[in-house]
N, C-alpha and C positions, 0 to 999 in steps of 0.2 A: 843339353840343347840338341835337337835333331840335326843331323848333318847328311850331306849327300856326296856320292862319288859318281862323277859323270865320265863316260868313256867315248872316245872315237870308236868307229866300227872297223872299217877296212884298214888293215895294217896294224891295228892295235888289239882288238878282241880276237881277230881271226888269224893273226900272225904276230910274232914278236918283233914288231917294228920294221917289217918288210912290206913295202907298198904293193898294191895290185899291179902297178906298172912293172915293177921289177920282177914280180913273180911270173907274170905272163911272158916277159922277155926271157926269163930263164927256161920256161917250158918250151917256148919256140926254139931256143938254142939247142935244147935237148933233142928236139926233133930234127936237128941239122940245118935249121934256117939261120943264115948269117945275118946278124943284126948289129947295127951301129946305133948308139944312142941318138945321134943327130938325125937318123932316119926314123927310128922306132918311136921316140918320145912324141913327136908331133902326131904320128898315127894313133898312138894310144889316147892322147888328149882329144883328138877328133872323135874317136870311137866312144870315148867316155861322154863327151858333150852330146853326141847323138842319142845316147840312151836317156839322158836327162830329159830330152824333148819328147821321148816316144815310149816311155815305160808305164804300163798300167799299174795301179796300186796292188793288184793281185798277182803280178808276175812272180813266179817262183824263183828261188835262189838258183836252181839248176838252169832254168831258162835264161836268167839274167847273165850268168857266166857264159852260157853257150852263145848268146847274142853278141857279147863282147868279144869272145874268141873268134867268131865268124867275121865280125867287122874288121878285126885286126888281120885276119887271113886275107880278106879282100884287099886291104891296104898293102899287104906284103906281096901281092900278086899270086896268091895261092888259091884263087877261086876254084871251086869244084872239088877240093880235097877235103871232103866231109869227114873222112876217117881221121885225118890229122886234127881237124877242128874238134872232133869228138874226144880224141885222146887228151888234147890240151885242156879242154873244158872239164873233163872228168877228173884229171889229175889236180887241177886247180881247186875244184870243189871238194875233192877228197881231203886235200891238205887243209883247206879252210875249216871243214867240218871236224877234222881230227883235232885241230887246235882249239876250236870252240868247245868241243867235248872235254878236252883237257883243262880248259879254263872254268868249266862249270862248277866244280867243287869250290874253287876260290870265290867265284861270284856268289855262290850260295852262302858261304861263310860271311862274306862282306855284307850280304843282304840282311844278316841278323844284327848288324851294327849300324848300317847306313841305308839311306834311300839310294837306289841305283838308277842311273839313266844313261842314255846314249844320245850324243849329239854328233851327227854325221853329215858330210856332203855326200848325198846319195841320189837315187833315181826316182824317188816317189813310192817305192815299194819296200822300204826297210822293215816295216812291221811284218810283212809277209816273209821276208828273208829270215827274220828272227824267229818267226813261227816255225819255218822249215828247219832251222838249226836247233830247235828245241830250247831256246833261251828266252823267249818272249816274256814268260811269266816272272823272270828274275828282275825285270826293270819296271819301275814306276812311271817312267816317261821315256818316250823315244821321239826325238826331234829329227826329222828328215828334211834336209835343206830344200828339196824340191817341193815338199808339201807346205813349207812355211814362207818360201819366197826370198830367202837370204841364205848365204853360204859363209862358212868359216873362212876367214877370221872376223867377219862382220859381228860386232858385239851383240847384235839383236838376237842371233840364234842361241847364244849362251844365256841371255836374259830370258828368252822364251822358256828354256828348260827349267830354270830355277823358279820362274813365275808359276809354271804348271805344278811344281812341287810345293808351292807356298813358301818359298825360301828367298834368300838374297844370295848374290854371288859370294859373299863372305862365308856363307854356310856350306859351300861346296868346294870340292877338289876336282880338277879335270885331269884325265890321263889320256895322252895321245902321242902319236909318233911323229907329228909334223911340227917343227919349230915355227914355221911361217903361218900355218893355219891354226893349229891347236894351241901352242904355247902363246903365240902373239894374241890370239883372240881371247883366251882366258885372262891373260894379263890385262888386256884392255878393259875388262869389266871388274877387275879386282878380285879375280878368282884364283885361289892357289892352284898350281899346275905342276904335274909330274911328267917328265919327258921319258917315253919309252924309246930309247935310242937303239935301233937295230943295227945289224952288221953293216948296212950300207950308209950309216949316218956319218962316217968319217970322224971329224972332230966331235968330241962329246962335251963341248963347252956349253952350259945352259944359257938361256937368254937372261936370267936374273941370278945374281950371286947366291941367293939362298935356295935356288931350285934343286929339287931332287931329280936324279937321273937314274933310271933302271934299264937293264938290258933284257929283262923278261918280266911278264906280269907276275910270275911266281915270287918276285921280290917286292911286290906292292904292299902286302900286309905289313911288312917290317918298316916301311917308311911313311905310312899314313899317320 
């Protein structure tokens, strides 16, 4: 029977369980910017929400990251420091692309055994981002929350992916880094789920007793 493996994008395919928010925070701290989570987290979520409302489908990966970095800089009172914004954006993008390139052989191997897909809370341009990263052809379906009008953990976004593949949730496994969005959403539709628990995850207790937990996508083949 044909089966599928579905992935989250940000924090899963482009990093081993480290969210965009945390990666941007680290990069700004590296630049000497003092950040407290109570201040930075709301700024990130506001910048993230603003991109959801204003991103054309053809916006490149680089420009997406640059816009997010610039919005964060404005919120941090760093208006006008274009050099800092450029450094943060470039380092973020370089790290993401390096991880994506490193994961490509794994995805290619999995693609010979499973149908692959992405289900992501994104900005409406995820297909363009995947093209830029050189991974688009590896996936049979890419479901971008902004394009379909619902976000994880809404069960409809998971159902949309398997419907496009001509399957049911029972035929698929979801791999993601967020217990509240990825694991909870997949569980709600009866889809097997594997938690990519990164270094910032704290406790590694899965949401369901039989769940698999991995610390790197390199471990995925062994648990599928």
